[in-house]
PyMOL commands that place a pseudoatom at each C-alpha (Angstrom):
pseudoatom trace, name=CA, resn=MET, resi=1, chain=A, elem=C, hetatm=0, pos=[8.612, 6.899, 12.192]
pseudoatom trace, name=CA, resn=ILE, resi=2, chain=A, elem=C, hetatm=0, pos=[10.031, 10.292, 11.420]
pseudoatom trace, name=CA, resn=ILE, resi=3, chain=A, elem=C, hetatm=0, pos=[12.227, 8.897, 8.710]
pseudoatom trace, name=CA, resn=SER, resi=4, chain=A, elem=C, hetatm=0, pos=[9.209, 7.155, 7.152]
pseudoatom trace, name=CA, resn=LEU, resi=5, chain=A, elem=C, hetatm=0, pos=[7.336, 10.502, 7.095]
pseudoatom trace, name=CA, resn=ILE, resi=6, chain=A, elem=C, hetatm=0, pos=[10.350, 12.384, 5.647]
pseudoatom trace, name=CA, resn=ALA, resi=7, chain=A, elem=C, hetatm=0, pos=[10.755, 9.611, 2.923]
pseudoatom trace, name=CA, resn=PHE, resi=8, chain=A, elem=C, hetatm=0, pos=[7.037, 9.929, 2.070]
pseudoatom trace, name=CA, resn=ILE, resi=9, chain=A, elem=C, hetatm=0, pos=[7.223, 13.716, 1.749]
pseudoatom trace, name=CA, resn=LEU, resi=10, chain=A, elem=C, hetatm=0, pos=[10.329, 13.599, -0.384]
pseudoatom trace, name=CA, resn=GLY, resi=11, chain=A, elem=C, hetatm=0, pos=[8.778, 10.882, -2.564]
pseudoatom trace, name=CA, resn=ALA, resi=12, chain=A, elem=C, hetatm=0, pos=[5.591, 12.883, -3.032]
pseudoatom trace, name=CA, resn=ILE, resi=13, chain=A, elem=C, hetatm=0, pos=[7.664, 16.003, -3.962]
pseudoatom trace, name=CA, resn=ALA, resi=14, chain=A, elem=C, hetatm=0, pos=[9.734, 14.104, -6.428]
pseudoatom trace, name=CA, resn=ALA, resi=15, chain=A, elem=C, hetatm=0, pos=[6.755, 12.521, -8.037]
pseudoatom trace, name=CA, resn=TYR, resi=16, chain=A, elem=C, hetatm=0, pos=[5.091, 15.855, -8.362]
pseudoatom trace, name=CA, resn=PHE, resi=17, chain=A, elem=C, hetatm=0, pos=[8.133, 17.493, -10.191]
pseudoatom trace, name=CA, resn=ILE, resi=18, chain=A, elem=C, hetatm=0, pos=[9.150, 14.571, -12.381]
pseudoatom trace, name=CA, resn=PRO, resi=19, chain=A, elem=C, hetatm=0, pos=[7.472, 15.184, -15.740]
pseudoatom trace, name=CA, resn=TYR, resi=20, chain=A, elem=C, hetatm=0, pos=[6.412, 11.619, -16.596]
pseudoatom trace, name=CA, resn=VAL, resi=21, chain=A, elem=C, hetatm=0, pos=[3.089, 10.470, -17.790]
pseudoatom trace, name=CA, resn=ILE, resi=22, chain=A, elem=C, hetatm=0, pos=[2.033, 6.902, -17.474]
pseudoatom trace, name=CA, resn=PRO, resi=23, chain=A, elem=C, hetatm=0, pos=[0.448, 5.567, -20.704]
pseudoatom trace, name=CA, resn=THR, resi=24, chain=A, elem=C, hetatm=0, pos=[-3.315, 4.974, -20.302]
pseudoatom trace, name=CA, resn=ALA, resi=25, chain=A, elem=C, hetatm=0, pos=[-2.933, 1.305, -21.220]
pseudoatom trace, name=CA, resn=PHE, resi=26, chain=A, elem=C, hetatm=0, pos=[-0.807, 0.769, -18.000]
pseudoatom trace, name=CA, resn=SER, resi=27, chain=A, elem=C, hetatm=0, pos=[-2.785, 2.955, -15.656]
pseudoatom trace, name=CA, resn=LYS, resi=28, chain=A, elem=C, hetatm=0, pos=[-4.881, 0.097, -14.261]
pseudoatom trace, name=CA, resn=TYR, resi=29, chain=A, elem=C, hetatm=0, pos=[-1.846, -2.032, -13.561]
pseudoatom trace, name=CA, resn=ILE, resi=30, chain=A, elem=C, hetatm=0, pos=[-0.055, 0.944, -11.835]
pseudoatom trace, name=CA, resn=ALA, resi=31, chain=A, elem=C, hetatm=0, pos=[-3.017, 1.837, -9.717]
pseudoatom trace, name=CA, resn=ILE, resi=32, chain=A, elem=C, hetatm=0, pos=[-3.543, -1.703, -8.514]
pseudoatom trace, name=CA, resn=GLY, resi=33, chain=A, elem=C, hetatm=0, pos=[0.298, -2.101, -7.888]
pseudoatom trace, name=CA, resn=ILE, resi=34, chain=A, elem=C, hetatm=0, pos=[0.183, 1.077, -5.740]
pseudoatom trace, name=CA, resn=LEU, resi=35, chain=A, elem=C, hetatm=0, pos=[-2.823, -0.225, -3.867]
pseudoatom trace, name=CA, resn=GLY, resi=36, chain=A, elem=C, hetatm=0, pos=[-0.922, -3.399, -2.982]
pseudoatom trace, name=CA, resn=ALA, resi=37, chain=A, elem=C, hetatm=0, pos=[2.077, -1.402, -1.981]
pseudoatom trace, name=CA, resn=LEU, resi=38, chain=A, elem=C, hetatm=0, pos=[-0.030, 0.895, 0.189]
pseudoatom trace, name=CA, resn=ASP, resi=39, chain=A, elem=C, hetatm=0, pos=[-1.564, -2.097, 1.898]
pseudoatom trace, name=CA, resn=SER, resi=40, chain=A, elem=C, hetatm=0, pos=[1.945, -3.107, 2.946]
pseudoatom trace, name=CA, resn=VAL, resi=41, chain=A, elem=C, hetatm=0, pos=[2.763, 0.346, 4.142]
pseudoatom trace, name=CA, resn=PHE, resi=42, chain=A, elem=C, hetatm=0, pos=[-0.283, 0.576, 6.328]
pseudoatom trace, name=CA, resn=GLY, resi=43, chain=A, elem=C, hetatm=0, pos=[0.440, -2.991, 7.588]
pseudoatom trace, name=CA, resn=GLY, resi=44, chain=A, elem=C, hetatm=0, pos=[4.108, -1.943, 8.385]
pseudoatom trace, name=CA, resn=VAL, resi=45, chain=A, elem=C, hetatm=0, pos=[2.977, 1.096, 10.310]
pseudoatom trace, name=CA, resn=SER, resi=46, chain=A, elem=C, hetatm=0, pos=[0.444, -0.915, 12.205]
pseudoatom trace, name=CA, resn=ALA, resi=47, chain=A, elem=C, hetatm=0, pos=[3.107, -3.576, 12.974]
pseudoatom trace, name=CA, resn=SER, resi=48, chain=A, elem=C, hetatm=0, pos=[5.524, -0.848, 14.090]
pseudoatom trace, name=CA, resn=LEU, resi=49, chain=A, elem=C, hetatm=0, pos=[3.039, 0.650, 16.483]
pseudoatom trace, name=CA, resn=GLN, resi=50, chain=A, elem=C, hetatm=0, pos=[2.339, -2.800, 17.906]
pseudoatom trace, name=CA, resn=LYS, resi=51, chain=A, elem=C, hetatm=0, pos=[6.100, -3.479, 18.380]
pseudoatom trace, name=CA, resn=ASN, resi=52, chain=A, elem=C, hetatm=0, pos=[6.193, -6.436, 16.005]
pseudoatom trace, name=CA, resn=PHE, resi=53, chain=A, elem=C, hetatm=0, pos=[7.644, -4.952, 12.863]
pseudoatom trace, name=CA, resn=ASN, resi=54, chain=A, elem=C, hetatm=0, pos=[9.908, -7.145, 10.746]
pseudoatom trace, name=CA, resn=LEU, resi=55, chain=A, elem=C, hetatm=0, pos=[11.860, -5.420, 7.981]
pseudoatom trace, name=CA, resn=LYS, resi=56, chain=A, elem=C, hetatm=0, pos=[12.145, -8.549, 5.899]
pseudoatom trace, name=CA, resn=VAL, resi=57, chain=A, elem=C, hetatm=0, pos=[8.385, -9.244, 6.070]
pseudoatom trace, name=CA, resn=PHE, resi=58, chain=A, elem=C, hetatm=0, pos=[7.768, -5.618, 5.150]
pseudoatom trace, name=CA, resn=ILE, resi=59, chain=A, elem=C, hetatm=0, pos=[9.932, -5.595, 2.097]
pseudoatom trace, name=CA, resn=THR, resi=60, chain=A, elem=C, hetatm=0, pos=[8.853, -8.972, 0.788]
pseudoatom trace, name=CA, resn=GLY, resi=61, chain=A, elem=C, hetatm=0, pos=[5.264, -8.054, 1.407]
pseudoatom trace, name=CA, resn=PHE, resi=62, chain=A, elem=C, hetatm=0, pos=[5.611, -4.735, -0.291]
pseudoatom trace, name=CA, resn=PHE, resi=63, chain=A, elem=C, hetatm=0, pos=[6.842, -6.200, -3.494]
pseudoatom trace, name=CA, resn=ALA, resi=64, chain=A, elem=C, hetatm=0, pos=[4.895, -9.431, -3.389]
pseudoatom trace, name=CA, resn=ASN, resi=65, chain=A, elem=C, hetatm=0, pos=[1.620, -7.615, -2.840]
pseudoatom trace, name=CA, resn=ALA, resi=66, chain=A, elem=C, hetatm=0, pos=[2.237, -5.189, -5.689]
pseudoatom trace, name=CA, resn=LEU, resi=67, chain=A, elem=C, hetatm=0, pos=[3.432, -7.919, -8.018]
pseudoatom trace, name=CA, resn=LEU, resi=68, chain=A, elem=C, hetatm=0, pos=[0.467, -10.219, -7.211]
pseudoatom trace, name=CA, resn=ALA, resi=69, chain=A, elem=C, hetatm=0, pos=[-1.986, -7.450, -7.656]
pseudoatom trace, name=CA, resn=VAL, resi=70, chain=A, elem=C, hetatm=0, pos=[-0.552, -6.502, -11.113]
pseudoatom trace, name=CA, resn=ALA, resi=71, chain=A, elem=C, hetatm=0, pos=[-0.314, -10.259, -12.045]
pseudoatom trace, name=CA, resn=LEU, resi=72, chain=A, elem=C, hetatm=0, pos=[-3.945, -10.807, -11.101]
pseudoatom trace, name=CA, resn=THR, resi=73, chain=A, elem=C, hetatm=0, pos=[-5.031, -7.822, -13.153]
pseudoatom trace, name=CA, resn=TYR, resi=74, chain=A, elem=C, hetatm=0, pos=[-3.061, -8.890, -16.179]
pseudoatom trace, name=CA, resn=THR, resi=75, chain=A, elem=C, hetatm=0, pos=[-4.404, -12.388, -15.880]
pseudoatom trace, name=CA, resn=GLY, resi=76, chain=A, elem=C, hetatm=0, pos=[-7.896, -11.054, -15.561]
pseudoatom trace, name=CA, resn=ASP, resi=77, chain=A, elem=C, hetatm=0, pos=[-7.444, -8.882, -18.623]
pseudoatom trace, name=CA, resn=LYS, resi=78, chain=A, elem=C, hetatm=0, pos=[-6.182, -11.865, -20.664]
pseudoatom trace, name=CA, resn=LEU, resi=79, chain=A, elem=C, hetatm=0, pos=[-9.212, -13.968, -19.572]
pseudoatom trace, name=CA, resn=GLY, resi=80, chain=A, elem=C, hetatm=0, pos=[-11.640, -11.074, -20.164]
pseudoatom trace, name=CA, resn=LEU, resi=81, chain=A, elem=C, hetatm=0, pos=[-12.454, -10.834, -16.448]
pseudoatom trace, name=CA, resn=ASP, resi=82, chain=A, elem=C, hetatm=0, pos=[-12.306, -7.979, -14.072]
pseudoatom trace, name=CA, resn=LEU, resi=83, chain=A, elem=C, hetatm=0, pos=[-10.083, -9.690, -11.520]
pseudoatom trace, name=CA, resn=TYR, resi=84, chain=A, elem=C, hetatm=0, pos=[-8.533, -6.381, -10.411]
pseudoatom trace, name=CA, resn=ILE, resi=85, chain=A, elem=C, hetatm=0, pos=[-11.726, -5.923, -8.409]
pseudoatom trace, name=CA, resn=VAL, resi=86, chain=A, elem=C, hetatm=0, pos=[-10.594, -8.736, -6.165]
pseudoatom trace, name=CA, resn=ALA, resi=87, chain=A, elem=C, hetatm=0, pos=[-7.419, -6.953, -5.404]
pseudoatom trace, name=CA, resn=ILE, resi=88, chain=A, elem=C, hetatm=0, pos=[-9.314, -3.746, -4.776]
pseudoatom trace, name=CA, resn=ILE, resi=89, chain=A, elem=C, hetatm=0, pos=[-11.629, -5.417, -2.186]
pseudoatom trace, name=CA, resn=VAL, resi=90, chain=A, elem=C, hetatm=0, pos=[-8.856, -7.433, -0.431]
pseudoatom trace, name=CA, resn=PHE, resi=91, chain=A, elem=C, hetatm=0, pos=[-6.306, -4.713, -0.296]
pseudoatom trace, name=CA, resn=GLY, resi=92, chain=A, elem=C, hetatm=0, pos=[-8.865, -1.981, 0.475]
pseudoatom trace, name=CA, resn=THR, resi=93, chain=A, elem=C, hetatm=0, pos=[-10.391, -4.010, 3.269]
pseudoatom trace, name=CA, resn=ARG, resi=94, chain=A, elem=C, hetatm=0, pos=[-6.893, -4.674, 4.793]
pseudoatom trace, name=CA, resn=MET, resi=95, chain=A, elem=C, hetatm=0, pos=[-5.855, -1.082, 4.455]
pseudoatom trace, name=CA, resn=PHE, resi=96, chain=A, elem=C, hetatm=0, pos=[-9.012, -0.013, 6.364]
pseudoatom trace, name=CA, resn=GLN, resi=97, chain=A, elem=C, hetatm=0, pos=[-8.335, -2.613, 9.085]
pseudoatom trace, name=CA, resn=ASN, resi=98, chain=A, elem=C, hetatm=0, pos=[-4.787, -1.497, 9.513]
pseudoatom trace, name=CA, resn=PHE, resi=99, chain=A, elem=C, hetatm=0, pos=[-5.834, 2.201, 9.535]
pseudoatom trace, name=CA, resn=ALA, resi=100, chain=A, elem=C, hetatm=0, pos=[-8.338, 1.333, 12.198]
pseudoatom trace, name=CA, resn=VAL, resi=101, chain=A, elem=C, hetatm=0, pos=[-5.543, -0.270, 14.354]
pseudoatom trace, name=CA, resn=ILE, resi=102, chain=A, elem=C, hetatm=0, pos=[-3.340, 2.798, 13.775]
pseudoatom trace, name=CA, resn=ARG, resi=103, chain=A, elem=C, hetatm=0, pos=[-6.154, 5.164, 14.671]
pseudoatom trace, name=CA, resn=ARG, resi=104, chain=A, elem=C, hetatm=0, pos=[-7.034, 3.222, 17.877]
pseudoatom trace, name=CA, resn=PHE, resi=105, chain=A, elem=C, hetatm=0, pos=[-3.397, 3.158, 18.842]
pseudoatom trace, name=CA, resn=LEU, resi=106, chain=A, elem=C, hetatm=0, pos=[-2.979, 6.896, 18.393]
pseudoatom trace, name=CA, resn=LEU, resi=107, chain=A, elem=C, hetatm=0, pos=[-6.264, 7.601, 20.211]
pseudoatom trace, name=CA, resn=VAL, resi=108, chain=A, elem=C, hetatm=0, pos=[-5.308, 5.400, 23.216]
pseudoatom trace, name=CA, resn=SER, resi=109, chain=A, elem=C, hetatm=0, pos=[-1.793, 6.818, 23.320]
pseudoatom trace, name=CA, resn=LYS, resi=110, chain=A, elem=C, hetatm=0, pos=[-3.110, 10.397, 23.384]
pseudoatom trace, name=CA, resn=LYS, resi=111, chain=A, elem=C, hetatm=0, pos=[-5.525, 9.395, 26.094]
pseudoatom trace, name=CA, resn=LYS, resi=112, chain=A, elem=C, hetatm=0, pos=[-2.562, 8.239, 28.329]
pseudoatom trace, name=CA, resn=ASP, resi=113, chain=A, elem=C, hetatm=0, pos=[-0.852, 11.629, 27.984]
for i in range(1, 113): cmd.bond("trace and resi %d" % i, "trace and resi %d" % (i + 1))
show_as sticks, trace
zoom trace
């Protein structure tokens, strides 16, 4: 868990200092892809706390969720539909559910101490 936190902090620092601007045309796709990836991260942390983490499931889910979300957004744009809203609802709901599991685990583990 410490390694994950260190990797997150290093990634955030690198992202802050790298002078790259995402073109506005791609911002929706990037945002939805990040949302899909974050869903996998919260799921991975939740699974880790529940002692059923599987690295293969995490890695495939991380990329599959991000790619599926971007593909859904792209398809919706081509059809003239706002299909990205589907990804926002599904991934947002799952993120909050996983966050609730993480929160409960941390609260219960603190109570035992």
